[in-house]
KOLGU-4560 file (N, C-alpha, C; in nm, 3 decimals, padded with zeros to 5 digits):
<recs>
<n_xx: -08.080 n_yy: 05.826 n_zz: 01.411 ca_xx: -08.028 ca_yy: 05.936 ca_zz: 01.482 c_xx: -07.887 c_yy: 05.970 c_zz: 01.452 mol: A seq: 1 type: UNK>
<n_xx: -07.853 n_yy: 06.102 n_zz: 01.465 ca_xx: -07.720 ca_yy: 06.144 ca_zz: 01.469 c_xx: -07.683 c_yy: 06.175 c_zz: 01.587 mol: A seq: 2 type: UNK>
<n_xx: -07.583 n_yy: 06.175 n_zz: 01.656 ca_xx: -07.509 ca_yy: 06.210 ca_zz: 01.759 c_xx: -07.374 c_yy: 06.277 c_zz: 01.742 mol: A seq: 3 type: UNK>
<n_xx: -07.334 n_yy: 06.379 n_zz: 01.829 ca_xx: -07.199 ca_yy: 06.425 ca_zz: 01.840 c_xx: -07.133 c_yy: 06.361 c_zz: 01.933 mol: A seq: 4 type: UNK>
<n_xx: -07.016 n_yy: 06.285 n_zz: 01.906 ca_xx: -06.920 ca_yy: 06.226 ca_zz: 02.004 c_xx: -06.800 c_yy: 06.305 c_zz: 02.025 mol: A seq: 5 type: UNK>
<n_xx: -06.738 n_yy: 06.303 n_zz: 02.117 ca_xx: -06.610 ca_yy: 06.325 ca_zz: 02.158 c_xx: -06.512 c_yy: 06.211 c_zz: 02.173 mol: A seq: 6 type: UNK>
<n_xx: -06.400 n_yy: 06.222 n_zz: 02.110 ca_xx: -06.274 ca_yy: 06.134 ca_zz: 02.117 c_xx: -06.170 c_yy: 06.184 c_zz: 02.179 mol: A seq: 7 type: UNK>
<n_xx: -06.115 n_yy: 06.131 n_zz: 02.296 ca_xx: -05.980 ca_yy: 06.205 ca_zz: 02.347 c_xx: -05.887 c_yy: 06.081 c_zz: 02.374 mol: A seq: 8 type: UNK>
<n_xx: -05.770 n_yy: 06.095 n_zz: 02.386 ca_xx: -05.689 ca_yy: 05.969 ca_zz: 02.412 c_xx: -05.646 c_yy: 05.978 c_zz: 02.574 mol: A seq: 9 type: UNK>
<n_xx: -05.652 n_yy: 05.896 n_zz: 02.644 ca_xx: -05.627 ca_yy: 05.903 ca_zz: 02.782 c_xx: -05.473 c_yy: 05.887 c_zz: 02.814 mol: A seq: 10 type: UNK>
<n_xx: -05.443 n_yy: 05.897 n_zz: 02.964 ca_xx: -05.295 ca_yy: 05.873 ca_zz: 02.978 c_xx: -05.242 c_yy: 05.732 c_zz: 02.962 mol: A seq: 11 type: UNK>
<n_xx: -05.327 n_yy: 05.660 n_zz: 02.927 ca_xx: -05.281 ca_yy: 05.516 ca_zz: 02.935 c_xx: -05.295 c_yy: 05.492 c_zz: 02.792 mol: A seq: 12 type: UNK>
<n_xx: -05.321 n_yy: 05.571 n_zz: 02.704 ca_xx: -05.307 ca_yy: 05.536 ca_zz: 02.540 c_xx: -05.439 c_yy: 05.500 c_zz: 02.503 mol: A seq: 13 type: UNK>
<n_xx: -05.560 n_yy: 05.492 n_zz: 02.580 ca_xx: -05.677 ca_yy: 05.416 ca_zz: 02.529 c_xx: -05.769 c_yy: 05.577 c_zz: 02.487 mol: A seq: 14 type: UNK>
<n_xx: -05.843 n_yy: 05.510 n_zz: 02.382 ca_xx: -05.931 ca_yy: 05.618 ca_zz: 02.329 c_xx: -06.040 c_yy: 05.607 c_zz: 02.402 mol: A seq: 15 type: UNK>
<n_xx: -06.098 n_yy: 05.732 n_zz: 02.434 ca_xx: -06.224 ca_yy: 05.758 ca_zz: 02.520 c_xx: -06.330 c_yy: 05.820 c_zz: 02.436 mol: A seq: 16 type: UNK>
<n_xx: -06.466 n_yy: 05.771 n_zz: 02.410 ca_xx: -06.555 ca_yy: 05.804 ca_zz: 02.334 c_xx: -06.680 c_yy: 05.864 c_zz: 02.425 mol: A seq: 17 type: UNK>
<n_xx: -06.709 n_yy: 05.987 n_zz: 02.416 ca_xx: -06.830 ca_yy: 06.024 ca_zz: 02.496 c_xx: -06.924 c_yy: 06.094 c_zz: 02.429 mol: A seq: 18 type: UNK>
<n_xx: -07.051 n_yy: 06.077 n_zz: 02.454 ca_xx: -07.182 ca_yy: 06.121 ca_zz: 02.379 c_xx: -07.265 c_yy: 06.234 c_zz: 02.471 mol: A seq: 19 type: UNK>
<n_xx: -07.179 n_yy: 06.349 n_zz: 02.464 ca_xx: -07.242 ca_yy: 06.445 ca_zz: 02.570 c_xx: -07.412 c_yy: 06.480 c_zz: 02.563 mol: A seq: 20 type: UNK>
<n_xx: -07.465 n_yy: 06.468 n_zz: 02.448 ca_xx: -07.626 ca_yy: 06.439 ca_zz: 02.472 c_xx: -07.682 c_yy: 06.353 c_zz: 02.545 mol: A seq: 21 type: UNK>
<n_xx: -07.644 n_yy: 06.246 n_zz: 02.601 ca_xx: -07.679 ca_yy: 06.130 ca_zz: 02.676 c_xx: -07.576 c_yy: 06.144 c_zz: 02.801 mol: A seq: 22 type: UNK>
<n_xx: -07.613 n_yy: 06.201 n_zz: 02.903 ca_xx: -07.547 ca_yy: 06.184 ca_zz: 03.032 c_xx: -07.476 c_yy: 06.060 c_zz: 03.066 mol: A seq: 23 type: UNK>
<n_xx: -07.374 n_yy: 06.034 n_zz: 03.096 ca_xx: -07.321 ca_yy: 05.904 ca_zz: 03.135 c_xx: -07.259 c_yy: 05.806 c_zz: 03.008 mol: A seq: 24 type: UNK>
<n_xx: -07.314 n_yy: 05.848 n_zz: 02.894 ca_xx: -07.272 ca_yy: 05.747 ca_zz: 02.767 c_xx: -07.155 c_yy: 05.778 c_zz: 02.719 mol: A seq: 25 type: UNK>
<n_xx: -07.040 n_yy: 05.679 n_zz: 02.779 ca_xx: -06.917 ca_yy: 05.676 ca_zz: 02.759 c_xx: -06.840 c_yy: 05.537 c_zz: 02.738 mol: A seq: 26 type: UNK>
<n_xx: -06.769 n_yy: 05.524 n_zz: 02.638 ca_xx: -06.701 ca_yy: 05.411 ca_zz: 02.595 c_xx: -06.554 c_yy: 05.415 c_zz: 02.585 mol: A seq: 27 type: UNK>
<n_xx: -06.488 n_yy: 05.324 n_zz: 02.537 ca_xx: -06.339 ca_yy: 05.330 ca_zz: 02.505 c_xx: -06.294 c_yy: 05.231 c_zz: 02.388 mol: A seq: 28 type: UNK>
<n_xx: -06.190 n_yy: 05.203 n_zz: 02.350 ca_xx: -06.123 ca_yy: 05.126 ca_zz: 02.292 c_xx: -05.981 c_yy: 05.143 c_zz: 02.260 mol: A seq: 29 type: UNK>
<n_xx: -05.913 n_yy: 05.040 n_zz: 02.219 ca_xx: -05.775 ca_yy: 05.048 ca_zz: 02.200 c_xx: -05.722 c_yy: 05.141 c_zz: 02.064 mol: A seq: 30 type: UNK>
<n_xx: -05.801 n_yy: 05.150 n_zz: 01.970 ca_xx: -05.793 ca_yy: 05.228 ca_zz: 01.869 c_xx: -05.918 c_yy: 05.328 c_zz: 01.854 mol: A seq: 31 type: UNK>
<n_xx: -05.861 n_yy: 05.430 n_zz: 01.768 ca_xx: -06.009 ca_yy: 05.522 ca_zz: 01.757 c_xx: -06.129 c_yy: 05.480 c_zz: 01.697 mol: A seq: 32 type: UNK>
<n_xx: -06.104 n_yy: 05.383 n_zz: 01.600 ca_xx: -06.211 ca_yy: 05.305 ca_zz: 01.528 c_xx: -06.280 c_yy: 05.235 c_zz: 01.629 mol: A seq: 33 type: UNK>
<n_xx: -06.218 n_yy: 05.136 n_zz: 01.719 ca_xx: -06.283 ca_yy: 05.047 ca_zz: 01.813 c_xx: -06.358 c_yy: 05.133 c_zz: 01.928 mol: A seq: 34 type: UNK>
<n_xx: -06.313 n_yy: 05.254 n_zz: 01.966 ca_xx: -06.402 ca_yy: 05.326 ca_zz: 02.063 c_xx: -06.527 c_yy: 05.377 c_zz: 01.978 mol: A seq: 35 type: UNK>
<n_xx: -06.504 n_yy: 05.421 n_zz: 01.830 ca_xx: -06.644 ca_yy: 05.445 ca_zz: 01.780 c_xx: -06.744 c_yy: 05.362 c_zz: 01.764 mol: A seq: 36 type: UNK>
<n_xx: -06.699 n_yy: 05.226 n_zz: 01.729 ca_xx: -06.778 ca_yy: 05.121 ca_zz: 01.739 c_xx: -06.827 c_yy: 05.085 c_zz: 01.874 mol: A seq: 37 type: UNK>
<n_xx: -06.785 n_yy: 05.112 n_zz: 01.987 ca_xx: -06.807 ca_yy: 05.091 ca_zz: 02.098 c_xx: -06.902 c_yy: 05.190 c_zz: 02.171 mol: A seq: 38 type: UNK>
<n_xx: -06.877 n_yy: 05.305 n_zz: 02.107 ca_xx: -06.992 ca_yy: 05.407 ca_zz: 02.166 c_xx: -07.116 c_yy: 05.393 c_zz: 02.087 mol: A seq: 39 type: UNK>
<n_xx: -07.101 n_yy: 05.354 n_zz: 01.982 ca_xx: -07.244 ca_yy: 05.304 ca_zz: 01.890 c_xx: -07.332 c_yy: 05.220 c_zz: 01.984 mol: A seq: 40 type: UNK>
<n_xx: -07.275 n_yy: 05.111 n_zz: 02.026 ca_xx: -07.331 ca_yy: 05.022 ca_zz: 02.102 c_xx: -07.376 c_yy: 05.100 c_zz: 02.237 mol: A seq: 41 type: UNK>
<n_xx: -07.290 n_yy: 05.160 n_zz: 02.305 ca_xx: -07.304 ca_yy: 05.231 ca_zz: 02.432 c_xx: -07.429 c_yy: 05.331 c_zz: 02.425 mol: A seq: 42 type: UNK>
<n_xx: -07.455 n_yy: 05.405 n_zz: 02.304 ca_xx: -07.544 ca_yy: 05.487 ca_zz: 02.292 c_xx: -07.659 c_yy: 05.410 c_zz: 02.247 mol: A seq: 43 type: UNK>
<n_xx: -07.688 n_yy: 05.303 n_zz: 02.188 ca_xx: -07.799 ca_yy: 05.231 ca_zz: 02.183 c_xx: -07.856 c_yy: 05.182 c_zz: 02.327 mol: A seq: 44 type: UNK>
<n_xx: -07.759 n_yy: 05.129 n_zz: 02.382 ca_xx: -07.786 ca_yy: 05.051 ca_zz: 02.534 c_xx: -07.884 c_yy: 05.189 c_zz: 02.616 mol: A seq: 45 type: UNK>
<n_xx: -07.779 n_yy: 05.277 n_zz: 02.604 ca_xx: -07.824 ca_yy: 05.415 ca_zz: 02.708 c_xx: -07.975 c_yy: 05.432 c_zz: 02.653 mol: A seq: 46 type: UNK>
<n_xx: -08.005 n_yy: 05.425 n_zz: 02.520 ca_xx: -08.131 ca_yy: 05.506 ca_zz: 02.486 c_xx: -08.222 c_yy: 05.406 c_zz: 02.514 mol: A seq: 47 type: UNK>
<n_xx: -08.196 n_yy: 05.272 n_zz: 02.505 ca_xx: -08.286 ca_yy: 05.171 ca_zz: 02.548 c_xx: -08.317 c_yy: 05.194 c_zz: 02.698 mol: A seq: 48 type: UNK>
<n_xx: -08.211 n_yy: 05.188 n_zz: 02.785 ca_xx: -08.235 ca_yy: 05.230 ca_zz: 02.945 c_xx: -08.312 c_yy: 05.333 c_zz: 02.980 mol: A seq: 49 type: UNK>
<n_xx: -08.277 n_yy: 05.456 n_zz: 02.896 ca_xx: -08.375 ca_yy: 05.623 ca_zz: 02.946 c_xx: -08.515 c_yy: 05.569 c_zz: 02.896 mol: A seq: 50 type: UNK>
<n_xx: -08.548 n_yy: 05.490 n_zz: 02.780 ca_xx: -08.684 ca_yy: 05.472 ca_zz: 02.731 c_xx: -08.741 c_yy: 05.394 c_zz: 02.843 mol: A seq: 51 type: UNK>
<n_xx: -08.690 n_yy: 05.284 n_zz: 02.879 ca_xx: -08.738 ca_yy: 05.188 ca_zz: 02.975 c_xx: -08.791 c_yy: 05.258 c_zz: 03.105 mol: A seq: 52 type: UNK>
<n_xx: -08.717 n_yy: 05.360 n_zz: 03.137 ca_xx: -08.728 ca_yy: 05.434 ca_zz: 03.274 c_xx: -08.798 c_yy: 05.555 c_zz: 03.249 mol: A seq: 53 type: UNK>
<n_xx: -08.868 n_yy: 05.605 n_zz: 03.137 ca_xx: -08.934 ca_yy: 05.698 ca_zz: 03.110 c_xx: -08.865 c_yy: 05.853 c_zz: 03.095 mol: A seq: 54 type: UNK>
<n_xx: -08.727 n_yy: 05.832 n_zz: 03.072 ca_xx: -08.676 ca_yy: 05.941 ca_zz: 03.087 c_xx: -08.630 c_yy: 06.028 c_zz: 02.952 mol: A seq: 55 type: UNK>
<n_xx: -08.586 n_yy: 06.116 n_zz: 02.923 ca_xx: -08.577 ca_yy: 06.171 ca_zz: 02.816 c_xx: -08.456 c_yy: 06.124 c_zz: 02.737 mol: A seq: 56 type: UNK>
<n_xx: -08.483 n_yy: 06.089 n_zz: 02.609 ca_xx: -08.358 ca_yy: 06.023 ca_zz: 02.575 c_xx: -08.241 c_yy: 06.077 c_zz: 02.553 mol: A seq: 57 type: UNK>
<n_xx: -08.238 n_yy: 06.236 n_zz: 02.535 ca_xx: -08.111 ca_yy: 06.313 ca_zz: 02.540 c_xx: -08.151 c_yy: 06.454 c_zz: 02.595 mol: A seq: 58 type: UNK>
<n_xx: -08.042 n_yy: 06.514 n_zz: 02.627 ca_xx: -08.045 ca_yy: 06.654 ca_zz: 02.702 c_xx: -07.990 c_yy: 06.750 c_zz: 02.579 mol: A seq: 59 type: UNK>
<n_xx: -08.064 n_yy: 06.864 n_zz: 02.606 ca_xx: -08.018 ca_yy: 06.960 ca_zz: 02.522 c_xx: -07.873 c_yy: 06.989 c_zz: 02.503 mol: A seq: 60 type: UNK>
<n_xx: -07.806 n_yy: 07.012 n_zz: 02.386 ca_xx: -07.676 ca_yy: 07.037 ca_zz: 02.393 c_xx: -07.648 c_yy: 07.119 c_zz: 02.263 mol: A seq: 61 type: UNK>
<n_xx: -07.557 n_yy: 07.235 n_zz: 02.287 ca_xx: -07.538 ca_yy: 07.311 ca_zz: 02.158 c_xx: -07.369 c_yy: 07.334 c_zz: 02.183 mol: A seq: 62 type: UNK>
<n_xx: -07.330 n_yy: 07.325 n_zz: 02.044 ca_xx: -07.178 ca_yy: 07.355 ca_zz: 02.016 c_xx: -07.162 c_yy: 07.520 c_zz: 02.019 mol: A seq: 63 type: UNK>
<n_xx: -07.043 n_yy: 07.576 n_zz: 02.068 ca_xx: -07.035 ca_yy: 07.710 ca_zz: 02.058 c_xx: -06.892 c_yy: 07.717 c_zz: 02.028 mol: A seq: 64 type: UNK>
<n_xx: -06.878 n_yy: 07.784 n_zz: 01.934 ca_xx: -06.696 ca_yy: 07.828 ca_zz: 01.920 c_xx: -06.659 c_yy: 07.934 c_zz: 02.018 mol: A seq: 65 type: UNK>
<n_xx: -06.565 n_yy: 07.951 n_zz: 02.079 ca_xx: -06.527 ca_yy: 08.057 ca_zz: 02.165 c_xx: -06.382 c_yy: 08.072 c_zz: 02.147 mol: A seq: 66 type: UNK>
<n_xx: -06.371 n_yy: 08.213 n_zz: 02.075 ca_xx: -06.221 ca_yy: 08.254 ca_zz: 02.059 c_xx: -06.149 c_yy: 08.294 c_zz: 02.213 mol: A seq: 67 type: UNK>
<n_xx: -06.045 n_yy: 08.253 n_zz: 02.243 ca_xx: -05.975 ca_yy: 08.303 ca_zz: 02.355 c_xx: -05.838 c_yy: 08.376 c_zz: 02.309 mol: A seq: 68 type: UNK>
</recs>
């Protein structure tokens, strides 16, 4: 499965990775690469838990570009 992941740097310098199509699926790392590896593990774990609980694996998400 392919997922879109957002990565941003927080005020402490940590890289925070989030998978918007899986509510609550967030991880972090000291480097961007570490954050990416950590979010991969978080996604796997979130999908397992959602499947065990009979929840939909993902929620609908759409990327839209907005000019301001």
